[in-house]
PyMOL Python script that loads the backbone (N, CA, C, O; Angstrom):
from pymol import cmd

cmd.read_pdbstr("""\
ATOM      1  N   MET A   1      95.029  93.172 145.066  1.00  0.00           N
ATOM      2  CA  MET A   1      96.444  92.925 144.906  1.00  0.00           C
ATOM      3  C   MET A   1      96.709  92.291 143.551  1.00  0.00           C
ATOM      4  O   MET A   1      95.997  91.383 143.124  1.00  0.00           O
ATOM      5  N   GLY A   2      97.744  92.784 142.883  1.00  0.00           N
ATOM      6  CA  GLY A   2      98.132  92.228 141.591  1.00  0.00           C
ATOM      7  C   GLY A   2      98.921  90.949 141.768  1.00  0.00           C
ATOM      8  O   GLY A   2      99.573  90.729 142.789  1.00  0.00           O
ATOM      9  N   LYS A   3      98.845  90.113 140.748  1.00  0.00           N
ATOM     10  CA  LYS A   3      99.556  88.850 140.780  1.00  0.00           C
ATOM     11  C   LYS A   3     100.984  89.044 140.271  1.00  0.00           C
ATOM     12  O   LYS A   3     101.222  89.850 139.372  1.00  0.00           O
ATOM     13  N   ASN A   4     101.918  88.314 140.841  1.00  0.00           N
ATOM     14  CA  ASN A   4     103.305  88.378 140.412  1.00  0.00           C
ATOM     15  C   ASN A   4     103.447  87.717 139.046  1.00  0.00           C
ATOM     16  O   ASN A   4     102.905  86.633 138.830  1.00  0.00           O
ATOM     17  N   LYS A   5     104.164  88.346 138.125  1.00  0.00           N
ATOM     18  CA  LYS A   5     104.339  87.809 136.776  1.00  0.00           C
ATOM     19  C   LYS A   5     105.310  86.637 136.741  1.00  0.00           C
ATOM     20  O   LYS A   5     105.357  85.917 135.743  1.00  0.00           O
ATOM     21  N   GLY A   6     106.070  86.429 137.778  1.00  0.00           N
ATOM     22  CA  GLY A   6     106.997  85.309 137.813  1.00  0.00           C
ATOM     23  C   GLY A   6     108.314  85.638 137.146  1.00  0.00           C
ATOM     24  O   GLY A   6     108.872  86.718 137.339  1.00  0.00           O
ATOM     25  N   ALA A   7     108.808  84.685 136.349  1.00  0.00           N
ATOM     26  CA  ALA A   7     110.127  84.836 135.731  1.00  0.00           C
ATOM     27  C   ALA A   7     110.051  85.502 134.368  1.00  0.00           C
ATOM     28  O   ALA A   7     111.081  85.628 133.705  1.00  0.00           O
ATOM     29  N   ARG A   8     108.878  85.935 133.918  1.00  0.00           N
ATOM     30  CA  ARG A   8     108.739  86.574 132.598  1.00  0.00           C
ATOM     31  C   ARG A   8     109.274  87.994 132.631  1.00  0.00           C
ATOM     32  O   ARG A   8     108.936  88.778 133.518  1.00  0.00           O
ATOM     33  N   ILE A   9     110.115  88.317 131.651  1.00  0.00           N
ATOM     34  CA  ILE A   9     110.647  89.666 131.527  1.00  0.00           C
ATOM     35  C   ILE A   9     110.422  90.157 130.096  1.00  0.00           C
ATOM     36  O   ILE A   9     110.326  89.356 129.166  1.00  0.00           O
ATOM     37  N   ILE A  10     110.340  91.466 129.928  1.00  0.00           N
ATOM     38  CA  ILE A  10     110.167  92.062 128.612  1.00  0.00           C
ATOM     39  C   ILE A  10     111.542  92.344 128.029  1.00  0.00           C
ATOM     40  O   ILE A  10     112.400  92.932 128.687  1.00  0.00           O
ATOM     41  N   ILE A  11     111.743  91.915 126.772  1.00  0.00           N
ATOM     42  CA  ILE A  11     113.031  92.109 126.104  1.00  0.00           C
ATOM     43  C   ILE A  11     112.823  92.858 124.790  1.00  0.00           C
ATOM     44  O   ILE A  11     111.706  92.929 124.276  1.00  0.00           O
ATOM     45  N   THR A  12     113.902  93.412 124.256  1.00  0.00           N
ATOM     46  CA  THR A  12     113.880  94.116 122.981  1.00  0.00           C
ATOM     47  C   THR A  12     114.765  93.367 122.001  1.00  0.00           C
ATOM     48  O   THR A  12     115.901  93.019 122.322  1.00  0.00           O
ATOM     49  N   LEU A  13     114.242  93.119 120.801  1.00  0.00           N
ATOM     50  CA  LEU A  13     114.997  92.470 119.740  1.00  0.00           C
ATOM     51  C   LEU A  13     115.350  93.511 118.688  1.00  0.00           C
ATOM     52  O   LEU A  13     114.487  94.272 118.250  1.00  0.00           O
ATOM     53  N   GLU A  14     116.618  93.547 118.281  1.00  0.00           N
ATOM     54  CA  GLU A  14     117.087  94.539 117.320  1.00  0.00           C
ATOM     55  C   GLU A  14     117.683  93.840 116.104  1.00  0.00           C
ATOM     56  O   GLU A  14     118.346  92.811 116.231  1.00  0.00           O
ATOM     57  N   CYS A  15     117.442  94.408 114.928  1.00  0.00           N
ATOM     58  CA  CYS A  15     117.915  93.826 113.676  1.00  0.00           C
ATOM     59  C   CYS A  15     119.432  93.923 113.565  1.00  0.00           C
ATOM     60  O   CYS A  15     120.048  94.866 114.062  1.00  0.00           O
ATOM     61  N   GLU A  16     120.029  92.917 112.895  1.00  0.00           N
ATOM     62  CA  GLU A  16     121.476  92.912 112.679  1.00  0.00           C
ATOM     63  C   GLU A  16     121.896  93.946 111.653  1.00  0.00           C
ATOM     64  O   GLU A  16     123.062  94.339 111.633  1.00  0.00           O
ATOM     65  N   CYS A  17     120.996  94.398 110.806  1.00  0.00           N
ATOM     66  CA  CYS A  17     121.363  95.323 109.734  1.00  0.00           C
ATOM     67  C   CYS A  17     121.889  96.649 110.279  1.00  0.00           C
ATOM     68  O   CYS A  17     122.514  97.415 109.546  1.00  0.00           O
ATOM     69  N   ARG A  18     121.645  96.918 111.536  1.00  0.00           N
ATOM     70  CA  ARG A  18     122.151  98.142 112.170  1.00  0.00           C
ATOM     71  C   ARG A  18     123.666  98.183 112.125  1.00  0.00           C
ATOM     72  O   ARG A  18     124.260  99.247 111.954  1.00  0.00           O
ATOM     73  N   ASN A  19     124.296  97.018 112.280  1.00  0.00           N
ATOM     74  CA  ASN A  19     125.750  96.953 112.342  1.00  0.00           C
ATOM     75  C   ASN A  19     126.406  96.878 110.968  1.00  0.00           C
ATOM     76  O   ASN A  19     127.610  97.103 110.852  1.00  0.00           O
ATOM     77  N   LYS A  20     125.634  96.565 109.920  1.00  0.00           N
ATOM     78  CA  LYS A  20     126.200  96.425 108.582  1.00  0.00           C
ATOM     79  C   LYS A  20     126.375  97.791 107.945  1.00  0.00           C
ATOM     80  O   LYS A  20     125.473  98.626 108.015  1.00  0.00           O
ATOM     81  N   GLN A  21     127.503  98.026 107.336  1.00  0.00           N
ATOM     82  CA  GLN A  21     127.796  99.308 106.699  1.00  0.00           C
ATOM     83  C   GLN A  21     127.865  99.175 105.182  1.00  0.00           C
ATOM     84  O   GLN A  21     128.473 100.017 104.521  1.00  0.00           O
ATOM     85  N   GLU A  22     127.247  98.120 104.610  1.00  0.00           N
ATOM     86  CA  GLU A  22     127.314  97.883 103.174  1.00  0.00           C
ATOM     87  C   GLU A  22     126.344  98.792 102.434  1.00  0.00           C
ATOM     88  O   GLU A  22     125.359  99.258 103.008  1.00  0.00           O
ATOM     89  N   ASN A  23     126.623  99.042 101.162  1.00  0.00           N
ATOM     90  CA  ASN A  23     125.675  99.743 100.310  1.00  0.00           C
ATOM     91  C   ASN A  23     124.756  98.700  99.695  1.00  0.00           C
ATOM     92  O   ASN A  23     125.069  98.120  98.656  1.00  0.00           O
ATOM     93  N   ASN A  24     123.650  98.471 100.326  1.00  0.00           N
ATOM     94  CA  ASN A  24     122.703  97.461  99.881  1.00  0.00           C
ATOM     95  C   ASN A  24     121.554  98.163  99.163  1.00  0.00           C
ATOM     96  O   ASN A  24     120.923  99.056  99.728  1.00  0.00           O
ATOM     97  N   THR A  25     121.280  97.766  97.924  1.00  0.00           N
ATOM     98  CA  THR A  25     120.235  98.424  97.147  1.00  0.00           C
ATOM     99  C   THR A  25     118.843  98.002  97.596  1.00  0.00           C
ATOM    100  O   THR A  25     117.862  98.661  97.252  1.00  0.00           O
ATOM    101  N   LYS A  26     118.738  96.919  98.356  1.00  0.00           N
ATOM    102  CA  LYS A  26     117.445  96.439  98.823  1.00  0.00           C
ATOM    103  C   LYS A  26     116.896  97.249  99.992  1.00  0.00           C
ATOM    104  O   LYS A  26     115.718  97.122 100.328  1.00  0.00           O
ATOM    105  N   LYS A  27     117.725  98.074 100.611  1.00  0.00           N
ATOM    106  CA  LYS A  27     117.285  98.831 101.780  1.00  0.00           C
ATOM    107  C   LYS A  27     116.247  99.862 101.403  1.00  0.00           C
ATOM    108  O   LYS A  27     116.386 100.544 100.388  1.00  0.00           O
ATOM    109  N   ARG A  28     115.211  99.983 102.207  1.00  0.00           N
ATOM    110  CA  ARG A  28     114.191 100.999 101.997  1.00  0.00           C
ATOM    111  C   ARG A  28     114.618 102.317 102.613  1.00  0.00           C
ATOM    112  O   ARG A  28     114.633 103.352 101.948  1.00  0.00           O
ATOM    113  N   LYS A  29     114.968 102.267 103.899  1.00  0.00           N
ATOM    114  CA  LYS A  29     115.362 103.459 104.647  1.00  0.00           C
ATOM    115  C   LYS A  29     116.552 103.105 105.521  1.00  0.00           C
ATOM    116  O   LYS A  29     116.833 101.930 105.755  1.00  0.00           O
ATOM    117  N   SER A  30     117.237 104.109 105.995  1.00  0.00           N
ATOM    118  CA  SER A  30     118.281 103.851 106.980  1.00  0.00           C
ATOM    119  C   SER A  30     117.665 104.052 108.356  1.00  0.00           C
ATOM    120  O   SER A  30     116.981 105.047 108.598  1.00  0.00           O
ATOM    121  N   GLY A  31     117.902 103.126 109.236  1.00  0.00           N
ATOM    122  CA  GLY A  31     117.338 103.218 110.575  1.00  0.00           C
ATOM    123  C   GLY A  31     117.474 101.907 111.311  1.00  0.00           C
ATOM    124  O   GLY A  31     118.116 100.974 110.829  1.00  0.00           O
ATOM    125  N   ILE A  32     116.873 101.841 112.473  1.00  0.00           N
ATOM    126  CA  ILE A  32     116.923 100.659 113.317  1.00  0.00           C
ATOM    127  C   ILE A  32     115.493 100.188 113.536  1.00  0.00           C
ATOM    128  O   ILE A  32     114.620 100.985 113.876  1.00  0.00           O
ATOM    129  N   PHE A  33     115.252  98.906 113.344  1.00  0.00           N
ATOM    130  CA  PHE A  33     113.925  98.352 113.574  1.00  0.00           C
ATOM    131  C   PHE A  33     114.005  97.410 114.762  1.00  0.00           C
ATOM    132  O   PHE A  33     114.910  96.579 114.845  1.00  0.00           O
ATOM    133  N   ARG A  34     113.052  97.542 115.686  1.00  0.00           N
ATOM    134  CA  ARG A  34     113.058  96.739 116.914  1.00  0.00           C
ATOM    135  C   ARG A  34     111.698  96.130 117.171  1.00  0.00           C
ATOM    136  O   ARG A  34     110.666  96.716 116.842  1.00  0.00           O
ATOM    137  N   TYR A  35     111.708  94.945 117.763  1.00  0.00           N
ATOM    138  CA  TYR A  35     110.509  94.274 118.256  1.00  0.00           C
ATOM    139  C   TYR A  35     110.626  94.165 119.767  1.00  0.00           C
ATOM    140  O   TYR A  35     111.733  94.088 120.299  1.00  0.00           O
ATOM    141  N   THR A  36     109.499  94.158 120.463  1.00  0.00           N
ATOM    142  CA  THR A  36     109.498  93.858 121.892  1.00  0.00           C
ATOM    143  C   THR A  36     108.701  92.592 122.110  1.00  0.00           C
ATOM    144  O   THR A  36     107.680  92.371 121.458  1.00  0.00           O
ATOM    145  N   THR A  37     109.158  91.775 123.011  1.00  0.00           N
ATOM    146  CA  THR A  37     108.503  90.522 123.345  1.00  0.00           C
ATOM    147  C   THR A  37     108.861  90.166 124.777  1.00  0.00           C
ATOM    148  O   THR A  37     109.575  90.916 125.442  1.00  0.00           O
ATOM    149  N   SER A  38     108.381  89.048 125.251  1.00  0.00           N
ATOM    150  CA  SER A  38     108.725  88.602 126.605  1.00  0.00           C
ATOM    151  C   SER A  38     109.299  87.200 126.541  1.00  0.00           C
ATOM    152  O   SER A  38     109.031  86.439 125.611  1.00  0.00           O
ATOM    153  N   LYS A  39     110.088  86.878 127.541  1.00  0.00           N
ATOM    154  CA  LYS A  39     110.660  85.540 127.625  1.00  0.00           C
ATOM    155  C   LYS A  39     110.716  85.109 129.077  1.00  0.00           C
ATOM    156  O   LYS A  39     110.688  85.941 129.984  1.00  0.00           O
ATOM    157  N   ASN A  40     110.794  83.819 129.289  1.00  0.00           N
ATOM    158  CA  ASN A  40     110.918  83.252 130.620  1.00  0.00           C
ATOM    159  C   ASN A  40     112.402  83.162 130.946  1.00  0.00           C
ATOM    160  O   ASN A  40     113.140  82.417 130.301  1.00  0.00           O
ATOM    161  N   LYS A  41     112.838  83.919 131.945  1.00  0.00           N
ATOM    162  CA  LYS A  41     114.258  83.988 132.286  1.00  0.00           C
ATOM    163  C   LYS A  41     114.773  82.655 132.830  1.00  0.00           C
ATOM    164  O   LYS A  41     115.955  82.348 132.674  1.00  0.00           O
ATOM    165  N   ARG A  42     113.923  81.872 133.455  1.00  0.00           N
ATOM    166  CA  ARG A  42     114.369  80.582 134.005  1.00  0.00           C
ATOM    167  C   ARG A  42     114.640  79.571 132.894  1.00  0.00           C
ATOM    168  O   ARG A  42     115.634  78.847 132.954  1.00  0.00           O
ATOM    169  N   ASN A  43     113.771  79.508 131.876  1.00  0.00           N
ATOM    170  CA  ASN A  43     113.939  78.535 130.803  1.00  0.00           C
ATOM    171  C   ASN A  43     114.957  78.973 129.757  1.00  0.00           C
ATOM    172  O   ASN A  43     115.685  78.141 129.216  1.00  0.00           O
ATOM    173  N   THR A  44     115.013  80.257 129.469  1.00  0.00           N
ATOM    174  CA  THR A  44     115.899  80.785 128.440  1.00  0.00           C
ATOM    175  C   THR A  44     116.812  81.826 129.078  1.00  0.00           C
ATOM    176  O   THR A  44     116.518  83.021 129.054  1.00  0.00           O
ATOM    177  N   SER A  45     117.908  81.367 129.640  1.00  0.00           N
ATOM    178  CA  SER A  45     118.804  82.294 130.332  1.00  0.00           C
ATOM    179  C   SER A  45     119.734  83.018 129.364  1.00  0.00           C
ATOM    180  O   SER A  45     120.191  84.124 129.655  1.00  0.00           O
ATOM    181  N   SER A  46     120.021  82.398 128.203  1.00  0.00           N
ATOM    182  CA  SER A  46     120.900  83.042 127.227  1.00  0.00           C
ATOM    183  C   SER A  46     120.118  84.064 126.406  1.00  0.00           C
ATOM    184  O   SER A  46     118.893  84.145 126.498  1.00  0.00           O
ATOM    185  N   ARG A  47     120.840  84.841 125.603  1.00  0.00           N
ATOM    186  CA  ARG A  47     120.199  85.864 124.779  1.00  0.00           C
ATOM    187  C   ARG A  47     119.409  85.216 123.650  1.00  0.00           C
ATOM    188  O   ARG A  47     119.857  84.255 123.025  1.00  0.00           O
ATOM    189  N   LEU A  48     118.242  85.756 123.409  1.00  0.00           N
ATOM    190  CA  LEU A  48     117.338  85.221 122.408  1.00  0.00           C
ATOM    191  C   LEU A  48     117.703  85.742 121.030  1.00  0.00           C
ATOM    192  O   LEU A  48     118.117  86.893 120.890  1.00  0.00           O
ATOM    193  N   GLU A  49     117.551  84.893 119.995  1.00  0.00           N
ATOM    194  CA  GLU A  49     117.801  85.291 118.615  1.00  0.00           C
ATOM    195  C   GLU A  49     116.714  84.678 117.741  1.00  0.00           C
ATOM    196  O   GLU A  49     116.561  83.458 117.689  1.00  0.00           O
ATOM    197  N   LEU A  50     115.960  85.534 117.056  1.00  0.00           N
ATOM    198  CA  LEU A  50     114.857  85.093 116.205  1.00  0.00           C
ATOM    199  C   LEU A  50     115.010  85.669 114.814  1.00  0.00           C
ATOM    200  O   LEU A  50     115.620  86.722 114.628  1.00  0.00           O
ATOM    201  N   LYS A  51     114.446  84.963 113.828  1.00  0.00           N
ATOM    202  CA  LYS A  51     114.439  85.457 112.460  1.00  0.00           C
ATOM    203  C   LYS A  51     113.082  86.096 112.206  1.00  0.00           C
ATOM    204  O   LYS A  51     112.059  85.412 112.228  1.00  0.00           O
ATOM    205  N   LYS A  52     113.068  87.408 111.965  1.00  0.00           N
ATOM    206  CA  LYS A  52     111.839  88.157 111.761  1.00  0.00           C
ATOM    207  C   LYS A  52     112.014  89.115 110.591  1.00  0.00           C
ATOM    208  O   LYS A  52     113.125  89.304 110.097  1.00  0.00           O
ATOM    209  N   PHE A  53     110.911  89.720 110.148  1.00  0.00           N
ATOM    210  CA  PHE A  53     110.956  90.637 109.008  1.00  0.00           C
ATOM    211  C   PHE A  53     111.356  92.028 109.465  1.00  0.00           C
ATOM    212  O   PHE A  53     110.818  92.550 110.441  1.00  0.00           O
ATOM    213  N   CYS A  54     112.300  92.622 108.755  1.00  0.00           N
ATOM    214  CA  CYS A  54     112.755  93.980 109.024  1.00  0.00           C
ATOM    215  C   CYS A  54     112.284  94.864 107.879  1.00  0.00           C
ATOM    216  O   CYS A  54     112.605  94.604 106.719  1.00  0.00           O
ATOM    217  N   LYS A  55     111.530  95.899 108.195  1.00  0.00           N
ATOM    218  CA  LYS A  55     111.013  96.758 107.134  1.00  0.00           C
ATOM    219  C   LYS A  55     112.073  97.677 106.559  1.00  0.00           C
ATOM    220  O   LYS A  55     111.884  98.215 105.468  1.00  0.00           O
ATOM    221  N   TYR A  56     113.186  97.875 107.262  1.00  0.00           N
ATOM    222  CA  TYR A  56     114.266  98.687 106.730  1.00  0.00           C
ATOM    223  C   TYR A  56     115.149  97.885 105.778  1.00  0.00           C
ATOM    224  O   TYR A  56     115.629  98.428 104.783  1.00  0.00           O
ATOM    225  N   CYS A  57     115.370  96.613 106.064  1.00  0.00           N
ATOM    226  CA  CYS A  57     116.153  95.741 105.176  1.00  0.00           C
ATOM    227  C   CYS A  57     115.291  95.219 104.030  1.00  0.00           C
ATOM    228  O   CYS A  57     115.804  94.873 102.966  1.00  0.00           O
ATOM    229  N   ASN A  58     113.999  95.167 104.250  1.00  0.00           N
ATOM    230  CA  ASN A  58     113.033  94.612 103.303  1.00  0.00           C
ATOM    231  C   ASN A  58     113.269  93.118 103.106  1.00  0.00           C
ATOM    232  O   ASN A  58     113.090  92.608 102.000  1.00  0.00           O
ATOM    233  N   CYS A  59     113.666  92.412 104.160  1.00  0.00           N
ATOM    234  CA  CYS A  59     113.868  90.973 104.098  1.00  0.00           C
ATOM    235  C   CYS A  59     113.810  90.404 105.523  1.00  0.00           C
ATOM    236  O   CYS A  59     113.775  91.150 106.502  1.00  0.00           O
ATOM    237  N   HIS A  60     113.800  89.083 105.616  1.00  0.00           N
ATOM    238  CA  HIS A  60     113.852  88.443 106.923  1.00  0.00           C
ATOM    239  C   HIS A  60     115.310  88.433 107.398  1.00  0.00           C
ATOM    240  O   HIS A  60     116.210  88.021 106.666  1.00  0.00           O
ATOM    241  N   ALA A  61     115.521  88.883 108.609  1.00  0.00           N
ATOM    242  CA  ALA A  61     116.870  88.985 109.156  1.00  0.00           C
ATOM    243  C   ALA A  61     116.868  88.483 110.598  1.00  0.00           C
ATOM    244  O   ALA A  61     115.814  88.347 111.220  1.00  0.00           O
ATOM    245  N   ASN A  62     118.055  88.214 111.114  1.00  0.00           N
ATOM    246  CA  ASN A  62     118.191  87.779 112.499  1.00  0.00           C
ATOM    247  C   ASN A  62     118.046  88.982 113.422  1.00  0.00           C
ATOM    248  O   ASN A  62     118.679  90.019 113.226  1.00  0.00           O
ATOM    249  N   PHE A  63     117.203  88.819 114.426  1.00  0.00           N
ATOM    250  CA  PHE A  63     117.030  89.835 115.449  1.00  0.00           C
ATOM    251  C   PHE A  63     117.599  89.286 116.740  1.00  0.00           C
ATOM    252  O   PHE A  63     117.230  88.197 117.179  1.00  0.00           O
ATOM    253  N   LYS A  64     118.511  90.052 117.354  1.00  0.00           N
ATOM    254  CA  LYS A  64     119.161  89.618 118.586  1.00  0.00           C
ATOM    255  C   LYS A  64     118.675  90.456 119.756  1.00  0.00           C
ATOM    256  O   LYS A  64     118.322  91.626 119.606  1.00  0.00           O
ATOM    257  N   GLU A  65     118.665  89.840 120.901  1.00  0.00           N
ATOM    258  CA  GLU A  65     118.247  90.517 122.130  1.00  0.00           C
ATOM    259  C   GLU A  65     119.307  91.540 122.532  1.00  0.00           C
ATOM    260  O   GLU A  65     120.504  91.253 122.547  1.00  0.00           O
ATOM    261  N   ILE A  66     118.827  92.746 122.858  1.00  0.00           N
ATOM    262  CA  ILE A  66     119.739  93.774 123.341  1.00  0.00           C
ATOM    263  C   ILE A  66     119.426  94.058 124.790  1.00  0.00           C
ATOM    264  O   ILE A  66     118.356  93.698 125.281  1.00  0.00           O
ATOM    265  N   LYS A  67     120.345  94.700 125.477  1.00  0.00           N
ATOM    266  CA  LYS A  67     120.146  94.991 126.895  1.00  0.00           C
ATOM    267  C   LYS A  67     119.399  96.272 127.084  1.00  0.00           C
ATOM    268  O   LYS A  67     119.141  96.675 128.219  1.00  0.00           O
TER     269      LYS A  67
END
""", "prot")
cmd.dss("prot")
cmd.show_as("cartoon", "prot")
cmd.util.cbc("prot")
cmd.orient("prot")
């Protein structure tokens, strides 16, 4: 029998640059970059927001949890 994982769930983090429509010369490619990670739903009930590197923006940007 497998063990129950508890309150941990897998979430997807998406870069904010997806929503920006600016002509930015620093961009490498047009696209969406996503990370997957897990969080404890009991301790962190709100949406997670982390600063991580986006290879499409070529800089560190805020990544927000998507549904």
